[in-house]
C-alpha positions in Angstrom: 105.0 91.3 88.6 101.4 92.7 89.2 98.3 90.8 89.4 95.2 92.7 89.6 91.6 91.9 90.4 88.5 94.0 90.1 85.4 93.2 92.1 82.2 95.4 91.5 78.6 95.6 92.2 77.7 97.1 88.9 74.0 97.0 89.5 73.4 95.8 86.0 75.7 95.4 82.9 73.0 95.8 80.2 73.7 99.6 80.2 76.1 100.6 77.4 77.6 103.2 79.9 78.4 100.6 82.4 80.0 98.2 79.7 82.1 101.1 78.8 83.2 101.8 82.4 84.1 98.2 82.9 86.2 98.1 79.6 88.0 101.2 80.7 88.8 99.7 84.2 89.9 96.5 82.7 92.4 98.4 80.2 93.5 101.0 82.6 94.4 98.7 85.5 95.4 95.7 83.4 92.8 93.5 85.1 93.5 89.6 85.3 90.4 88.6 87.2 86.9 90.4 87.1 84.0 89.5 89.4 80.8 91.4 88.7 78.0 91.4 91.2 74.4 92.0 90.5 74.5 91.9 86.7 70.7 91.8 86.6 70.7 90.1 83.2 71.2 86.3 82.3 74.9 85.6 81.4 76.0 85.6 77.7 79.3 84.0 77.9 80.7 84.7 74.2 79.2 88.3 74.1 80.8 89.6 77.3 84.0 87.6 76.7 84.6 89.5 73.5 83.4 92.7 75.1 85.6 92.7 78.0 88.7 90.8 76.5 88.4 88.3 79.3 87.1 84.7 79.4 83.7 84.1 81.0 84.2 81.4 83.6 81.2 80.9 85.6 78.2 82.3 87.7 76.9 81.3 91.1 73.6 79.2 91.4 71.3 82.3 91.2 73.4 84.2 88.7 74.1 87.1 90.8 78.0 86.8 90.6 80.1 86.5 87.6 83.6 85.6 87.3 85.9 86.5 84.3 89.7 85.9 83.8 92.3 86.5 81.6 93.3 83.9 78.9 95.5 80.9 80.2 93.6 81.0 83.5 92.3 77.6 84.6 89.6 77.5 87.3 88.6 74.4 89.2 87.2 73.2 92.9 84.3 75.4 92.4 81.9 75.9 95.1 78.6 77.9 94.4 75.9 79.0 96.6 73.5 82.0 96.8 75.9 84.4 98.5 79.4 83.0 97.5 81.2 82.0 94.4 84.4 80.2 95.2 87.0 78.5 93.0 90.7 77.8 92.6 92.7 79.9 90.0 95.8 78.3 88.2 97.8 80.7 85.8 101.3 80.4 84.3 102.0 83.8 85.6 101.8 82.7 89.2 104.0 80.5 91.1 101.1 78.7 92.7 97.4 78.6 92.5 95.1 80.8 94.7 91.5 80.7 95.9 89.0 83.6 95.5 85.5 83.6 97.2 83.5 86.4 95.7 80.5 87.5 98.0 77.2 89.1 97.5 75.7 89.1 101.1 71.7 89.4 101.6 70.1 92.4 103.2 68.9 91.1 106.4 70.7 89.7 109.2 69.1 86.2 109.3 69.5 85.8 105.6 73.3 86.4 105.9 73.7 83.7 108.6 74.4 80.9 106.0 76.9 83.3 104.4 79.0 83.3 107.5 78.6 79.4 107.9 79.8 79.0 104.3 82.8 81.1 104.8 83.8 79.1 107.8 83.5 76.0 105.9 85.6 77.4 103.0 88.2 78.6 105.7 88.8 75.0 106.7 89.5 74.0 103.1 91.7 76.9 102.4 93.8 76.7 105.8 97.2 78.0 105.2 96.7 78.5 101.4 96.5 81.7 99.5 92.7 82.9 99.9 91.0 86.0 99.4 87.3 86.9 100.0 85.9 90.0 98.5 82.6 91.5 97.3 79.6 93.3 98.7 78.8 92.0 102.3 75.8 94.3 102.8 77.1 95.0 106.2 80.1 96.8 107.8 82.3 96.0 110.9 81.9 99.2 113.0 79.9 102.6 113.3 82.9 104.2 112.1 82.1 102.6 108.6 78.8 104.4 108.2 77.4 108.0 108.4 74.1 109.9 107.6 70.6 108.6 108.2 71.5 105.0 108.6 72.9 105.6 112.1 69.5 105.9 113.6 69.1 102.2 113.3 71.1 99.9 115.5 72.9 97.1 113.7 75.1 95.9 116.4 74.4 92.4 116.1 74.8 92.3 112.4 78.2 93.8 112.8 78.9 91.3 115.6 78.0 88.3 113.2 80.5 89.9 110.6 83.3 90.5 112.9 83.0 87.0 114.4 83.1 85.4 110.9 86.2 87.4 110.0 87.8 86.2 113.3 86.7 82.6 112.9 88.0 82.4 109.4 91.3 84.2 110.4 91.0 86.8 107.6 92.6 90.1 107.6 91.3 93.4 106.4 94.1 95.5 105.0 92.0 98.5 104.7 91.7 100.5 101.4 92.8 103.7 99.7 90.6 106.1 98.2 87.0 106.8 99.5 86.2 105.7 103.0 82.7 104.5 102.0 81.9 102.2 99.1 78.2 102.7 98.9 76.1 105.7 98.9 72.4 106.7 98.7 71.1 110.0 99.5 72.8 111.2 102.5 73.6 107.7 103.8 77.2 106.3 103.2 78.4 102.8 104.2 81.5 100.6 103.9 79.7 97.4 102.4 82.5 96.2 100.1 85.8 95.1 101.1 88.5 92.6 100.5 89.9 90.1 103.2 92.9 87.9 102.9 94.1 84.9 104.7 97.3 84.2 106.1 98.6 82.1 103.2 97.9 85.0 100.8 100.8 87.0 102.5 103.2 84.0 101.7 102.3 84.2 98.0 102.2 87.9 97.4 104.7 90.4 98.8 102.1 93.0 98.8 98.3 93.6 98.4 96.8 97.0 97.9 93.0 97.5 97.9 91.5 100.8 96.4 88.0 102.0 96.5 87.5 103.4 93.1 84.9 106.3 92.5 81.1 105.3 92.1 80.2 105.5 88.5 77.0 104.1 87.1 76.2 102.3 90.3 75.7 103.2 94.0 78.6 100.9 94.6 82.4 101.8 94.1 84.7 99.1 92.3 87.2 97.4 94.4 90.7 97.3 92.8 92.8 94.6 94.5 96.7 95.1 93.2 98.7 92.0 94.2 102.5 92.1 93.9 104.9 89.1 93.6 108.0 89.1 95.6 111.0 91.0 93.9 114.7 90.4 94.3 115.9 89.8 97.9 117.1 92.9 99.5 119.9 92.4 102.2 118.3 93.7 105.5 120.4 96.0 107.7 122.0 94.9 110.9 119.6 94.5 113.8 120.3 93.3 117.3 118.5 90.0 118.2 117.2 89.6 121.6 117.7 85.8 121.4 121.6 86.3 121.0 121.5 87.0 124.9 120.6 83.3 125.7 123.8 82.1 124.2 126.6 81.3 126.6 129.3 83.0 124.8 127.4 86.2 123.9 128.5 88.5 126.8 132.1 87.2 126.5 132.2 88.1 122.7 130.7 91.7 123.5 133.0 92.4 126.3 136.0 91.2 124.3 135.3 93.7 121.5 134.1 96.5 123.8 137.0 96.8 126.2 139.5 97.2 123.4 140.9 100.8 123.3 139.9 103.1 120.1 142.3 105.9 120.8 139.4 108.2 120.8 137.2 109.9 123.6 133.6 111.1 124.1 130.9 110.3 121.5 133.6 109.4 118.8 134.7 106.7 121.1 131.3 105.5 121.7 130.6 105.5 117.9 133.8 103.5 117.2 132.9 101.0 119.9 129.4 100.4 118.8 130.6 100.1 115.1 133.1 97.4 116.2 130.7 95.5 118.4 128.2 95.4 115.4 131.0 94.1 113.0 132.0 91.4 115.7 128.3 90.4 116.3 127.7 89.9 112.7 130.7 87.4 112.2 129.8 85.7 115.6 126.1 85.4 114.5 127.1 83.8 111.2 129.9 81.5 112.4 129.0 80.8 116.1 125.3 81.4 116.8 124.2 80.1 113.4 120.6 79.8 111.7 118.2 79.5 114.6 115.7 77.5 112.5 118.4 75.0 111.5 119.6 74.8 115.2 116.0 74.0 116.5 115.7 71.1 113.9 119.1 69.8 115.0 118.5 70.2 118.6 115.1 68.2 118.0 116.8 65.3 116.2 119.5 65.1 118.9 116.9 65.0 121.7 115.0 62.2 120.0 118.1 60.1 119.3 119.2 60.6 122.9 115.9 59.4 124.2 116.1 56.3 122.0 119.3 55.5 123.6 118.3 56.1 127.0 115.2 53.8 126.4 117.5 51.1 125.1 120.2 51.4 127.7 119.2 53.5 131.0 122.7 53.9 131.9 123.8 57.2 134.0 125.7 58.4 130.9 122.7 58.2 128.6 120.6 59.9 131.2 122.9 62.8 131.3 122.9 63.0 127.5 119.2 62.8 127.3 118.8 65.6 130.0 121.3 67.7 128.2 119.8 67.4 124.8 116.4 68.2 126.2 117.6 71.2 127.9 119.3 72.3 124.7 116.2 71.9 122.7 114.3 74.0 125.2 116.9 76.6 125.1 116.7 76.7 121.3 112.8 76.9 121.2 113.0 79.8 123.5 115.5 81.6 121.2 113.3 81.0 118.2 110.2 82.5 120.2 112.3 85.4 121.0 112.9 85.9 117.4 109.5 85.9 116.3 108.3 88.0 119.4 110.7 90.6 118.5 110.0 90.6 114.8 106.3 90.9 115.6 107.2 93.9 118.0 105.0 92.3 120.9 106.0 93.1 124.4 103.6 90.8 125.9 102.3 87.4 125.6 100.0 85.0 127.6 99.6 81.4 128.1 98.2 79.9 125.1 99.9 82.4 122.8 103.5 81.3 123.5 104.1 79.7 120.1 106.0 80.8 117.0 102.9 80.5 114.8 101.1 83.1 116.8 104.1 85.5 116.5 104.4 84.8 112.7 101.0 85.9 112.3 101.6 89.1 113.9 104.6 89.7 111.8 102.7 89.1 108.6 99.7 91.4 109.5 102.3 93.9 110.6 104.1 93.6 107.4 101.1 93.8 105.3 99.4 96.8 107.0 102.6 98.9 107.3 103.7 98.8 103.7 103.9 102.0 102.0 102.3 101.6 98.6 102.6 105.1 97.2 103.9 108.5 98.1 103.4 112.0 96.5 106.7 113.8 95.5 106.8 117.2 93.8 103.2 116.8 92.6 103.6 113.2 91.1 102.7 109.8 92.7 105.4 107.3 93.0 104.4 103.6 93.3 107.3 101.5 91.9 109.3 99.8 94.7 112.5 101.1 93.3 111.5 104.7 93.0 110.0 104.4 96.6 113.3 103.3 97.9 115.3 106.1 95.9 112.7 108.9 97.1 113.4 107.8 100.7 117.1 107.8 100.4 117.1 111.3 98.6 114.8 112.7 101.3 117.0 111.7 104.3 120.2 112.5 102.6 118.9 116.1 101.9 117.5 116.3 105.3 120.8 115.2 107.1 123.3 117.1 104.8 125.0 120.2 105.7 123.6 122.0 102.5 120.4 123.1 104.3 118.5 126.5 104.6 119.3 128.9 107.5 117.2 127.8 110.4 114.5 130.3 111.8 114.9 131.7 115.3 112.7 129.6 117.5 109.5 131.3 119.0 110.1 131.8 122.7 106.4 132.9 123.3 105.7 129.5 124.8 107.9 130.5 127.8 105.2 133.0 129.0 102.9 130.0 129.5 105.1 128.2 132.0 104.2 128.3 135.6 105.7 131.3 137.7 107.6 129.1 139.9 109.5 127.5 137.1 113.2 128.2 137.1 113.9 129.7 133.7 117.5 129.9 134.5 117.7 126.0 134.7 116.9 126.1 130.8 120.1 127.7 130.1 122.2 125.6 132.6 124.5 123.1 130.6 123.3 119.7 131.1 125.4 117.2 133.0 127.1 114.1 131.1 124.6 111.8 133.1 121.5 113.8 132.0 122.7 113.6 128.3 123.4 109.8 128.5 120.0 109.2 130.1 118.1 111.2 127.5 120.0 109.6 124.8 119.4 106.1 126.1 115.8 106.6 126.5 115.3 108.1 122.9 117.3 105.2 121.4 115.1 102.7 123.4 111.9 104.3 122.1 112.8 104.9 118.5 115.2 101.9 118.0 113.4 99.0 119.6 115.3 96.5 117.9 118.5 97.8 119.4 117.0 97.4 123.0 119.3 94.5 124.1 122.3 96.2 122.3 122.2 99.2 124.2 121.3 97.5 127.5 124.8 95.6 127.2 126.7 98.5 125.8 125.6 100.6 128.9 126.5 97.8 131.1 130.0 97.5 129.7 130.6 101.5 129.4 132.2 101.6 132.6 134.9 99.0 131.9 
């Protein structure tokens, strides 16, 4: 189910053309929440509610930010200031309330300092909750977000203030589709408008897509934020888990499955063995290894109970049990860290960052930024999840099938650029089995990072 938000510095809403543009955007994109910045007139709740088909909910203390919402939406926990209008939104169409802070930043660095402090205060209230901050910040985060005459003026300190505020509030910028810049005047272009989300937002919405719409009737372009609730659960494909290698029975289970003869040779033999080990590990993971999160909770409870028994009776038996349960808890916690570290695709960590919350944050950011919202196929744009999956399947089925066009002869002109002392005859030499094995393993380690441990142990057992 989509939930769409529109935020626009319209530079005045008294103009009939601007009003028509807003109505068109609301209808076309099925907007649930509308935020207008710089309306330049006093609010007329009844007039504009009828005009836009959304209920006027309120304005900030200087009237520079208005918020409208669809019927059935309740808003409370208001926090109004000169540069921010913040509230909690409740609607029957969503499983939980969310928080939205609409921003209209001042034009000078000193005047924006209270804005950054206000956002830091709101971040404390909204910690771990679904929270979005969006609007016209009147500043950008890097030199890449402006071009033209404005480059002559250094704004390093202003950018630093903004970046520090984003970091302190633990907000994430998902980027945006559409135009690179959201504001233009003459030959100056800047990205002044954006939407930022907190970690809790990713727990509520499966995807969030930000689009910079074309600039019409204003020097600012509207921000379209399309939020998608989670759909039906899709069974994930098999993936080797590095945490398995810490289990005492893992190697024995893999070896038992690997050494059994297949009756085949060469790559067919390897393929059959890999498939058999995969099937074996799926059963072993479900019936022996178990759910890592449940195992951690169980180990924690057992460690606490053993500690209590030892405090009541400091016998050698109780001491041994206390040490055993403590070691088991440490092992399970390391397994959980391995799980999140692999899921986040992080190959490094330093002291102070070795905790599951750190890795969970990376996982959420990676998932949010890597999501494909739309693709173009045969001149048509596909955006529905089911159509995207079907398109990907069809593409690879066509690519890997035998029904392909005749391959063109390779261009060998590149050989003339090789050094004169290069042995060209070596290019025609049949590679050895060891060379093929080494190249295949290198490619698989690079491309299939999730199978790193699997390949390592498969190679180790290949000689048995």
